[in-house]
Backbone as CSV, one residue per row, in Angstrom:
resi,resn,N_x,N_y,N_z,CA_x,CA_y,CA_z,C_x,C_y,C_z
1,MET,27.503,2.205,-17.928,27.354,3.387,-17.079,28.667,3.723,-16.380
2,SER,28.958,4.992,-16.269,30.143,5.401,-15.530,29.869,5.304,-14.041
3,SER,30.934,5.286,-13.266,30.754,5.196,-11.819,30.051,6.434,-11.279
4,SER,30.227,7.576,-11.943,29.640,8.810,-11.432,28.117,8.767,-11.452
5,ILE,27.524,8.221,-12.526,26.064,8.157,-12.565,25.555,7.154,-11.541
6,LEU,26.259,6.065,-11.350,25.841,5.099,-10.340,25.923,5.707,-8.945
7,GLU,26.940,6.513,-8.729,27.099,7.149,-7.420,25.964,8.119,-7.114
8,SER,25.328,8.681,-8.146,24.236,9.623,-7.903,23.001,8.930,-7.346
9,PHE,22.955,7.602,-7.464,21.848,6.831,-6.901,22.175,6.287,-5.511
10,SER,23.390,6.519,-5.045,23.812,5.986,-3.750,23.159,6.747,-2.600
11,LEU,22.824,6.002,-1.551,22.293,6.603,-0.327,23.261,6.411,0.840
12,LYS,24.517,6.210,0.521,25.530,6.022,1.553,25.542,7.209,2.508
13,ASP,25.560,6.901,3.800,25.594,7.894,4.877,24.299,8.696,5.003
14,LYS,23.241,8.270,4.329,21.936,8.912,4.458,21.085,8.150,5.471
15,THR,20.114,8.850,6.034,19.159,8.225,6.949,17.753,8.487,6.433
16,VAL,16.968,7.423,6.370,15.592,7.505,5.881,14.640,7.151,7.009
17,VAL,13.662,8.010,7.265,12.602,7.683,8.219,11.377,7.293,7.406
18,ILE,10.776,6.155,7.749,9.690,5.611,6.945,8.557,5.107,7.831
19,THR,7.340,5.420,7.441,6.164,4.837,8.090,5.688,3.669,7.239
20,GLY,5.063,2.701,7.879,4.550,1.555,7.126,5.628,0.635,6.597
21,ALA,6.785,0.628,7.249,7.925,-0.142,6.746,7.745,-1.645,6.870
22,THR,6.810,-2.084,7.695,6.641,-3.528,7.888,5.622,-4.124,6.930
23,GLY,4.932,-3.295,6.142,3.966,-3.808,5.175,4.656,-4.361,3.943
24,GLY,3.878,-4.910,3.026,4.451,-5.537,1.841,5.284,-4.580,1.013
25,ILE,4.721,-3.431,0.659,5.461,-2.436,-0.112,6.524,-1.776,0.754
26,GLY,6.168,-1.401,1.968,7.111,-0.732,2.854,8.341,-1.563,3.151
27,LEU,8.155,-2.860,3.325,9.287,-3.747,3.603,10.252,-3.783,2.424
28,GLU,9.721,-3.957,1.229,10.577,-4.013,0.043,11.322,-2.704,-0.165
29,ILE,10.634,-1.604,0.047,11.266,-0.301,-0.132,12.345,-0.074,0.925
30,SER,12.064,-0.451,2.157,13.057,-0.292,3.226,14.321,-1.080,2.919
31,ILE,14.147,-2.302,2.449,15.308,-3.125,2.090,16.087,-2.485,0.951
32,ALA,15.368,-1.997,-0.066,16.030,-1.368,-1.211,16.816,-0.130,-0.790
33,LEU,16.224,0.688,0.056,16.908,1.891,0.531,18.155,1.529,1.330
34,ALA,18.045,0.479,2.139,19.206,0.019,2.907,20.279,-0.546,1.984
35,GLU,19.873,-1.300,0.979,20.840,-1.842,0.017,21.565,-0.725,-0.729
36,ALA,20.883,0.413,-0.895,21.508,1.565,-1.554,22.406,2.350,-0.603
37,GLY,22.420,1.954,0.687,23.347,2.551,1.635,22.742,3.292,2.800
38,ALA,21.417,3.414,2.843,20.778,4.221,3.887,20.584,3.449,5.182
39,ASN,20.694,4.156,6.293,20.217,3.639,7.568,18.726,3.949,7.670
40,ILE,18.002,3.109,8.392,16.545,3.185,8.415,16.037,3.519,9.815
41,ILE,15.122,4.474,9.867,14.327,4.720,11.070,12.899,4.322,10.739
42,SER,12.396,3.319,11.428,11.052,2.805,11.163,10.076,3.317,12.213
43,ILE,9.031,4.008,11.753,7.951,4.446,12.638,6.836,3.421,12.529
44,GLU,6.565,2.707,13.634,5.671,1.557,13.597,4.560,1.674,14.631
45,ILE,3.486,0.931,14.382,2.450,0.811,15.397,3.030,0.042,16.583
46,PRO,2.548,0.290,17.793,3.074,-0.421,18.963,2.966,-1.935,18.813
47,GLN,4.038,-2.624,19.158,4.095,-4.090,19.154,3.714,-4.666,17.791
48,ASP,4.243,-4.071,16.743,3.982,-4.562,15.386,4.558,-5.969,15.244
49,PRO,3.731,-6.974,14.917,4.229,-8.350,14.832,5.215,-8.571,13.689
50,SER,5.223,-7.678,12.713,6.134,-7.823,11.576,7.472,-7.127,11.802
51,SER,7.624,-6.451,12.928,8.840,-5.692,13.189,10.108,-6.553,13.187
52,PRO,10.103,-7.748,13.796,11.322,-8.564,13.769,11.770,-8.920,12.355
53,GLU,10.821,-9.182,11.452,11.171,-9.498,10.064,11.872,-8.315,9.404
54,LEU,11.348,-7.121,9.637,11.972,-5.922,9.081,13.378,-5.748,9.628
55,ARG,13.529,-5.903,10.930,14.846,-5.721,11.541,15.863,-6.700,10.951
56,ARG,15.475,-7.963,10.828,16.392,-8.962,10.257,16.770,-8.599,8.821
57,ALA,15.792,-8.141,8.056,16.042,-7.815,6.652,17.012,-6.644,6.512
58,ILE,16.843,-5.632,7.337,17.734,-4.468,7.253,19.123,-4.813,7.760
59,GLU,19.203,-5.532,8.845,20.508,-5.905,9.392,21.276,-6.803,8.432
60,ALA,20.563,-7.550,7.596,21.217,-8.401,6.595,21.924,-7.579,5.522
61,THR,21.557,-6.310,5.398,22.218,-5.428,4.430,23.409,-4.693,5.049
62,ASP,23.685,-4.980,6.319,24.762,-4.320,7.067,24.482,-2.841,7.323
63,ARG,23.225,-2.473,7.288,22.840,-1.115,7.643,22.154,-1.128,9.006
64,HIS,21.999,0.047,9.577,21.438,0.170,10.926,19.952,0.495,10.854
65,ILE,19.173,-0.089,11.764,17.750,0.232,11.852,17.392,0.615,13.281
66,THR,16.618,1.673,13.416,16.089,2.116,14.699,14.580,2.162,14.594
67,VAL,13.898,1.670,15.619,12.435,1.606,15.599,11.855,2.560,16.637
68,PHE,10.881,3.334,16.219,10.107,4.187,17.120,8.641,3.816,16.974
69,GLU,7.980,3.564,18.099,6.557,3.230,18.056,5.727,4.508,18.052
70,CYS,4.641,4.474,17.272,3.838,5.685,17.112,2.428,5.324,16.670
71,ASN,1.466,6.055,17.178,0.085,5.957,16.708,-0.139,7.082,15.705
72,LEU,-0.174,6.748,14.425,-0.271,7.762,13.385,-1.624,8.460,13.345
73,LYS,-2.575,7.979,14.132,-3.869,8.656,14.223,-3.881,9.722,15.319
74,ASP,-2.776,9.818,16.049,-2.721,10.717,17.199,-1.636,11.776,16.998
75,HIS,-2.040,13.032,16.990,-1.102,14.127,16.744,0.010,14.163,17.784
76,GLN,-0.342,14.013,19.052,0.660,14.075,20.107,1.675,12.953,19.967
77,SER,1.196,11.775,19.588,2.099,10.644,19.399,3.096,10.921,18.278
78,ILE,2.640,11.529,17.200,3.535,11.880,16.092,4.551,12.922,16.544
79,GLN,4.090,13.936,17.260,5.009,14.960,17.770,6.057,14.347,18.693
80,ASP,5.615,13.474,19.589,6.535,12.843,20.535,7.551,11.963,19.812
81,THR,7.103,11.263,18.781,7.997,10.377,18.037,9.095,11.170,17.343
82,PHE,8.729,12.233,16.664,9.752,13.033,15.988,10.647,13.757,16.988
83,ALA,10.094,14.160,18.129,10.930,14.764,19.168,11.985,13.767,19.641
84,ALA,11.576,12.501,19.768,12.524,11.461,20.182,13.593,11.233,19.115
85,ILE,13.197,11.326,17.849,14.178,11.183,16.767,15.199,12.310,16.835
86,TRP,14.731,13.547,16.993,15.670,14.675,17.072,16.562,14.550,18.304
87,GLU,15.983,14.110,19.409,16.761,13.972,20.645,17.827,12.885,20.532
88,SER,17.629,11.940,19.620,18.624,10.878,19.420,19.873,11.393,18.719
89,GLY,19.792,12.614,18.203,20.943,13.207,17.530,21.009,12.939,16.048
90,VAL,20.000,12.249,15.522,19.966,11.922,14.097,18.974,12.838,13.391
91,VAL,19.394,13.396,12.269,18.490,14.192,11.434,18.321,13.451,10.113
92,PRO,17.166,12.830,9.891,16.961,12.078,8.651,17.050,12.981,7.423
93,ASP,17.508,12.390,6.335,17.604,13.103,5.065,16.350,12.932,4.219
94,VAL,15.640,11.836,4.461,14.495,11.469,3.626,13.351,11.006,4.520
95,LEU,12.136,11.421,4.163,10.917,10.924,4.810,10.102,10.168,3.776
96,VAL,9.727,8.933,4.108,8.856,8.134,3.242,7.565,7.849,3.994
97,ASN,6.458,8.347,3.473,5.141,8.104,4.074,4.468,6.951,3.347
98,CYS,4.663,5.742,3.883,4.173,4.539,3.216,3.009,3.883,3.955
99,ALA,2.741,4.291,5.181,1.653,3.676,5.950,0.315,3.948,5.271
100,GLY,-0.523,2.927,5.216,-1.836,3.116,4.603,-2.774,1.968,4.911
101,ILE,-4.068,2.280,4.938,-5.097,1.264,5.154,-6.245,1.532,4.188
102,THR,-7.139,0.565,4.071,-8.338,0.758,3.271,-9.508,0.045,3.925
103,ARG,-10.687,0.351,3.466,-11.908,-0.342,3.872,-12.732,-0.583,2.611
104,HIS,-13.168,-1.825,2.420,-13.932,-2.171,1.229,-15.422,-2.173,1.551
105,MET,-16.108,-1.114,1.140,-17.556,-1.032,1.344,-18.106,0.133,0.528
106,LEU,-19.397,0.050,0.241,-20.058,1.116,-0.492,-20.168,2.374,0.370
107,ILE,-20.325,3.510,-0.273,-20.409,4.779,0.450,-21.522,4.755,1.493
108,GLU,-22.690,4.239,1.083,-23.830,4.275,2.001,-23.648,3.350,3.198
109,ASP,-22.687,2.429,3.113,-22.458,1.482,4.204,-21.225,1.822,5.040
110,THR,-20.543,2.910,4.718,-19.291,3.244,5.389,-19.541,3.970,6.706
111,PRO,-19.188,3.360,7.840,-19.333,4.046,9.132,-18.375,5.234,9.225
112,VAL,-18.776,6.233,9.964,-17.935,7.411,10.135,-16.577,7.028,10.720
113,GLN,-16.559,6.057,11.631,-15.296,5.656,12.247,-14.332,5.088,11.217
114,ASP,-14.848,4.296,10.270,-13.988,3.759,9.218,-13.458,4.876,8.325
115,LEU,-14.319,5.825,7.992,-13.879,6.978,7.207,-12.778,7.728,7.940
116,ASP,-12.987,7.973,9.227,-11.995,8.700,10.022,-10.676,7.936,10.106
117,ASP,-10.753,6.610,10.263,-9.535,5.800,10.354,-8.714,5.900,9.071
118,VAL,-9.382,5.761,7.932,-8.679,5.803,6.651,-8.063,7.180,6.414
119,MET,-8.833,8.229,6.650,-8.307,9.578,6.445,-7.197,9.902,7.442
120,SER,-7.319,9.408,8.672,-6.317,9.692,9.699,-4.975,9.061,9.368
121,ILE,-4.979,7.812,8.936,-3.726,7.127,8.608,-3.173,7.617,7.275
122,ASN,-4.003,7.587,6.245,-3.512,7.836,4.889,-3.177,9.299,4.619
123,PHE,-4.025,10.202,5.096,-3.797,11.623,4.795,-3.287,12.418,5.997
124,ARG,-4.055,12.422,7.080,-3.697,13.274,8.218,-2.335,12.883,8.787
125,GLY,-2.088,11.580,8.935,-0.799,11.130,9.442,0.343,11.534,8.525
126,THR,0.113,11.419,7.221,1.111,11.850,6.246,1.399,13.340,6.394
127,TYR,0.345,14.130,6.483,0.480,15.590,6.627,1.299,15.935,7.873
128,LEU,0.957,15.308,8.994,1.613,15.653,10.256,3.066,15.195,10.294
129,CYS,3.368,14.050,9.678,4.765,13.607,9.599,5.580,14.563,8.732
130,ILE,4.994,15.004,7.622,5.657,15.997,6.779,5.926,17.269,7.577
131,GLN,4.945,17.692,8.338,5.069,18.921,9.124,6.229,18.834,10.112
132,GLU,6.305,17.731,10.856,7.366,17.576,11.856,8.738,17.461,11.199
133,PHE,8.823,16.669,10.142,10.081,16.478,9.413,10.551,17.798,8.810
134,GLY,9.643,18.476,8.110,10.015,19.703,7.419,10.395,20.835,8.350
135,ARG,9.678,20.969,9.441,9.982,22.045,10.394,11.438,21.991,10.850
136,GLU,11.892,20.789,11.197,13.254,20.661,11.716,14.288,20.910,10.625
137,LEU,14.047,20.369,9.429,15.006,20.594,8.350,15.059,22.065,7.951
138,LEU,13.908,22.725,7.932,13.897,24.152,7.617,14.621,24.954,8.695
139,ARG,14.429,24.564,9.952,15.108,25.258,11.053,16.619,25.121,10.927
140,LEU,17.048,23.926,10.527,18.480,23.656,10.392,19.040,24.099,9.046
141,LYS,18.139,24.544,8.160,18.527,24.924,6.795,19.225,23.772,6.078
142,ARG,18.622,22.587,6.228,19.159,21.394,5.577,18.229,20.957,4.454
143,PRO,18.788,20.429,3.363,17.943,19.901,2.292,17.331,18.572,2.700
144,GLY,16.294,18.174,2.017,15.664,16.892,2.318,14.763,16.447,1.187
145,LYS,14.300,15.221,1.310,13.403,14.651,0.305,12.230,13.980,1.003
146,ILE,11.049,14.186,0.446,9.839,13.556,0.959,9.243,12.704,-0.148
147,ILE,8.936,11.461,0.178,8.291,10.546,-0.763,6.972,10.109,-0.152
148,ASN,5.892,10.518,-0.758,4.566,10.113,-0.305,4.061,8.945,-1.133
149,PHE,3.101,8.232,-0.565,2.434,7.175,-1.322,0.996,7.577,-1.577
150,ALA,0.729,7.896,-2.832,-0.638,8.123,-3.277,-1.102,6.816,-3.928
151,SER,-1.730,6.886,-5.084,-2.257,5.681,-5.730,-2.837,6.093,-7.075
152,ILE,-3.019,5.119,-7.972,-3.784,5.456,-9.173,-5.217,5.801,-8.787
153,ALA,-5.626,5.377,-7.577,-6.959,5.739,-7.079,-7.058,7.227,-6.762
154,SER,-5.916,7.932,-6.752,-5.940,9.384,-6.611,-6.589,10.036,-7.825
155,PHE,-6.494,9.358,-8.962,-6.965,9.906,-10.229,-8.113,9.096,-10.823
156,LEU,-8.108,7.788,-10.554,-9.059,6.861,-11.156,-9.959,6.321,-10.050
157,ALA,-11.074,7.000,-9.812,-11.957,6.609,-8.710,-12.518,5.211,-8.931
158,GLN,-12.594,4.444,-7.851,-13.054,3.059,-7.929,-14.203,2.839,-6.957
159,THR,-14.959,1.793,-7.207,-16.090,1.483,-6.337,-15.626,0.726,-5.096
160,ASN,-16.396,0.865,-4.038,-16.202,0.130,-2.778,-15.030,0.611,-1.930
161,ILE,-14.294,1.611,-2.389,-13.165,2.130,-1.597,-13.164,3.664,-1.642
162,SER,-14.323,4.258,-1.443,-14.445,5.714,-1.571,-13.558,6.462,-0.581
163,ALA,-13.458,5.972,0.647,-12.617,6.642,1.642,-11.153,6.588,1.224
164,TYR,-10.729,5.436,0.728,-9.349,5.271,0.273,-9.057,6.202,-0.899
165,CYS,-9.942,6.220,-1.901,-9.756,7.101,-3.058,-9.634,8.556,-2.622
166,SER,-10.496,8.959,-1.712,-10.482,10.346,-1.238,-9.184,10.674,-0.516
167,SER,-8.729,9.753,0.317,-7.506,9.998,1.083,-6.290,10.093,0.174
168,LYS,-6.238,9.249,-0.844,-5.087,9.253,-1.739,-5.096,10.447,-2.684
169,ALA,-6.287,10.907,-3.060,-6.364,12.142,-3.842,-5.842,13.315,-3.024
170,ALA,-6.154,13.310,-1.736,-5.656,14.360,-0.844,-4.134,14.308,-0.740
171,VAL,-3.575,13.108,-0.646,-2.117,12.960,-0.571,-1.464,13.477,-1.850
172,GLN,-2.073,13.177,-2.985,-1.515,13.620,-4.259,-1.453,15.145,-4.331
173,ASN,-2.512,15.813,-3.916,-2.506,17.275,-3.978,-1.639,17.880,-2.875
174,LEU,-1.572,17.216,-1.725,-0.659,17.651,-0.670,0.779,17.633,-1.177
175,THR,1.116,16.618,-1.944,2.464,16.504,-2.505,2.827,17.748,-3.304
176,ARG,1.915,18.212,-4.120,2.174,19.412,-4.918,2.240,20.663,-4.040
177,ALA,1.363,20.720,-3.030,1.362,21.882,-2.141,2.676,21.994,-1.370
178,VAL,3.161,20.858,-0.860,4.437,20.859,-0.134,5.566,21.298,-1.061
179,SER,5.557,20.772,-2.275,6.580,21.152,-3.247,6.552,22.650,-3.520
180,ASN,5.355,23.193,-3.681,5.229,24.628,-3.953,5.819,25.476,-2.830
181,GLU,5.650,25.019,-1.589,6.121,25.804,-0.447,7.596,25.585,-0.123
182,TRP,8.089,24.358,-0.309,9.404,24.023,0.229,10.493,23.753,-0.801
183,ALA,10.143,23.548,-2.060,11.180,23.209,-3.040,12.237,24.304,-3.129
184,GLY,11.808,25.555,-3.049,12.758,26.662,-3.101,13.638,26.766,-1.877
185,ARG,13.273,26.005,-0.840,14.079,25.998,0.388,14.809,24.667,0.579
186,GLY,14.868,23.886,-0.500,15.728,22.705,-0.488,15.069,21.384,-0.181
187,ILE,13.747,21.364,-0.015,13.056,20.110,0.297,12.138,19.747,-0.865
188,THR,12.433,18.645,-1.523,11.579,18.178,-2.612,10.512,17.237,-2.073
189,CYS,9.420,17.127,-2.807,8.322,16.250,-2.393,7.685,15.643,-3.632
190,ASN,7.662,14.324,-3.687,7.066,13.596,-4.802,6.207,12.460,-4.275
191,ALA,5.346,11.950,-5.132,4.460,10.852,-4.741,4.618,9.674,-5.687
192,ILE,4.653,8.490,-5.111,4.591,7.245,-5.872,3.130,6.805,-5.904
193,CYS,2.648,6.474,-7.083,1.240,6.098,-7.259,1.158,4.668,-7.779
194,PRO,1.112,3.688,-6.883,1.030,2.301,-7.335,-0.329,1.991,-7.958
195,GLY,-0.309,1.014,-8.859,-1.553,0.453,-9.369,-1.977,-0.698,-8.484
196,PHE,-2.391,-1.780,-9.095,-2.816,-2.953,-8.327,-1.586,-3.801,-8.011
197,ILE,-1.190,-3.779,-6.753,0.012,-4.467,-6.283,-0.410,-5.626,-5.386
198,HIS,0.220,-6.776,-5.592,-0.126,-7.967,-4.815,0.489,-7.875,-3.421
199,THR,-0.288,-7.381,-2.488,0.120,-7.280,-1.090,-0.962,-7.904,-0.217
200,LYS,-0.653,-8.022,1.054,-1.635,-8.573,1.992,-2.908,-7.741,2.002
201,MET,-2.784,-6.423,1.862,-3.948,-5.548,1.886,-4.884,-5.824,0.708
202,CYS,-4.318,-6.309,-0.396,-5.118,-6.578,-1.600,-5.340,-8.070,-1.840
203,GLU,-5.024,-8.901,-0.848,-5.085,-10.352,-1.057,-6.481,-10.822,-1.458
204,ASP,-7.516,-10.269,-0.835,-8.881,-10.684,-1.179,-9.201,-10.379,-2.638
205,LEU,-8.749,-9.242,-3.130,-8.976,-8.880,-4.528,-8.153,-9.761,-5.457
206,TYR,-6.921,-10.047,-5.051,-6.021,-10.852,-5.876,-6.552,-12.267,-6.060
207,THR,-7.144,-12.816,-5.006,-7.637,-14.198,-5.072,-9.047,-14.296,-5.638
208,ASP,-9.694,-13.160,-5.880,-10.994,-13.145,-6.559,-10.722,-13.296,-8.056
209,LYS,-10.964,-14.471,-8.598,-10.549,-14.777,-9.970,-11.154,-13.825,-10.992
210,ASP,-12.433,-13.508,-10.845,-13.082,-12.612,-11.805,-12.498,-11.203,-11.729
211,PHE,-12.357,-10.693,-10.508,-11.809,-9.348,-10.340,-10.369,-9.292,-10.836
212,SER,-9.581,-10.285,-10.444,-8.175,-10.304,-10.829,-8.016,-10.364,-12.346
213,ALA,-8.874,-11.134,-13.001,-8.815,-11.237,-14.460,-9.127,-9.896,-15.121
214,ARG,-10.059,-9.148,-14.545,-10.386,-7.831,-15.099,-9.213,-6.868,-14.954
215,ILE,-8.529,-6.956,-13.821,-7.371,-6.083,-13.603,-6.256,-6.416,-14.588
216,VAL,-5.994,-7.691,-14.765,-4.957,-8.112,-15.706,-5.299,-7.641,-17.117
217,ALA,-6.579,-7.720,-17.478,-7.008,-7.293,-18.813,-6.837,-5.784,-19.005
218,ARG,-6.964,-5.015,-17.930,-6.835,-3.552,-18.011,-5.384,-3.092,-17.951
219,THR,-4.489,-3.985,-17.565,-3.089,-3.631,-17.376,-2.305,-3.970,-18.635
220,SER,-1.648,-2.987,-19.220,-0.936,-3.202,-20.481,0.100,-4.312,-20.377
221,MET,0.704,-4.465,-19.215,1.720,-5.499,-19.035,1.125,-6.851,-18.698
222,GLY,-0.194,-6.908,-18.501,-0.882,-8.181,-18.353,-0.625,-8.915,-17.055
223,ARG,-0.359,-8.182,-15.991,-0.146,-8.833,-14.693,-0.367,-7.840,-13.572
224,TRP,-0.525,-8.371,-12.352,-0.506,-7.537,-11.151,0.938,-7.102,-10.886
225,GLY,1.078,-5.982,-10.208,2.393,-5.582,-9.754,2.785,-6.322,-8.488
226,GLU,4.069,-6.349,-8.222,4.610,-6.927,-6.997,5.346,-5.824,-6.233
227,PRO,5.441,-5.941,-4.913,6.139,-4.900,-4.142,7.540,-4.595,-4.668
228,GLN,8.216,-5.606,-5.212,9.560,-5.399,-5.736,9.586,-4.405,-6.892
229,ASP,8.455,-4.250,-7.575,8.400,-3.335,-8.715,8.569,-1.875,-8.305
230,LEU,8.416,-1.582,-7.029,8.490,-0.195,-6.562,9.863,0.184,-6.007
231,ARG,10.753,-0.783,-5.921,12.051,-0.544,-5.291,12.869,0.541,-6.005
232,GLY,12.967,0.407,-7.313,13.829,1.310,-8.074,13.409,2.763,-7.984
233,LEU,12.109,3.020,-8.117,11.629,4.400,-8.061,11.851,5.006,-6.682
234,ALA,11.661,4.216,-5.645,11.869,4.731,-4.290,13.320,5.156,-4.081
235,VAL,14.252,4.323,-4.525,15.670,4.671,-4.388,15.992,5.916,-5.210
236,PHE,15.471,5.976,-6.427,15.700,7.139,-7.289,15.217,8.430,-6.632
237,LEU,13.990,8.418,-6.112,13.430,9.636,-5.517,14.125,10.023,-4.215
238,ALA,14.749,9.053,-3.555,15.479,9.339,-2.316,16.900,9.825,-2.580
239,SER,17.394,9.615,-3.778,18.795,9.902,-4.097,18.957,11.253,-4.783
240,ARG,20.209,11.687,-4.923,20.463,12.970,-5.586,20.241,12.891,-7.089
241,ALA,20.035,11.678,-7.618,19.719,11.544,-9.043,18.400,12.227,-9.392
242,SER,17.557,12.436,-8.388,16.239,13.051,-8.618,16.168,14.491,-8.110
243,ASP,17.303,15.132,-7.947,17.330,16.448,-7.294,16.475,17.513,-7.982
244,PHE,16.246,17.395,-9.293,15.477,18.420,-10.005,14.042,17.967,-10.272
245,ILE,13.590,16.982,-9.522,12.221,16.489,-9.657,11.472,16.787,-8.367
246,THR,10.373,17.473,-8.471,9.561,17.765,-7.291,8.126,18.066,-7.703
247,GLY,7.198,17.763,-6.811,5.785,17.998,-7.074,5.158,17.000,-8.019
248,GLU,5.856,15.901,-8.294,5.381,14.929,-9.276,4.684,13.746,-8.612
249,SER,3.712,13.197,-9.327,3.053,11.950,-8.928,3.327,10.940,-10.032
250,ILE,4.040,9.889,-9.699,4.550,8.959,-10.707,3.851,7.611,-10.577
251,TYR,3.257,7.164,-11.677,2.541,5.891,-11.684,3.504,4.711,-11.761
252,ILE,3.215,3.683,-10.989,3.807,2.357,-11.195,2.630,1.396,-11.244
253,ASP,2.098,1.200,-12.443,0.815,0.500,-12.567,0.747,-0.462,-13.741
254,GLY,1.885,-0.731,-14.368,1.884,-1.662,-15.491,1.181,-1.142,-16.725
255,GLY,0.861,0.143,-16.746,0.266,0.738,-17.934,-1.204,1.076,-17.854
256,ILE,-1.827,0.894,-16.689,-3.266,1.179,-16.573,-3.570,2.634,-16.919
257,MET,-2.813,3.561,-16.345,-3.096,4.977,-16.557,-2.607,5.471,-17.914
258,GLY,-1.835,4.659,-18.599,-1.323,5.050,-19.910,-2.268,4.739,-21.047
259,ARG,-3.398,4.119,-20.743,-4.345,3.745,-21.798,-5.268,4.897,-22.157
């Protein structure tokens, strides 16, 4: 490869604001973005116990990290957080919406509060972060990139996680809607759609031998994914190498959706 193509993947002098950066996938992606040259702004739940680990990991790459606490279920908290980011004098180039939760239960057993929690974090919080990020970039007439996290569950409905499937389907279509409105004004929006990834959120499923065996059998590559498998795509979508890609939902699932 020539140096020019490698340079198109560089995030030197860029700033990325990311939600869910302390989770399994979010942590790996944050490190990858920092290794590619980006400074990181982490939007975290108050007193996140994993925050020190994230800070150490980013500082080990010689990049800068700034943390803002935020309740992603609260509109005012999101507005206040982005206002604080703008007041700091930094205008992020990239927004990554990685925060997400799930609840494992049948539809008939799902309390309204659990449904609201999942939709608030996974979809509504994503929507509102996009709104705050995009408004400022449009006002400044600056280009930007948005990376959402949907899921293969956006397309492949599964049992026991109806709220999660619904929220991720909403994120997938939101990605296209944002692209339709903003791509012509310099802001691209794409979604990463992971398959079954071995994270803390999926630990119960991973350690269920029967369930895990079924997933491996359905996956063309014959294994669960790991958070590290998502690093490359995140850097690509954040970099100028992906400048002509927008409105896309890209699977990282070891081949499940390709069957």
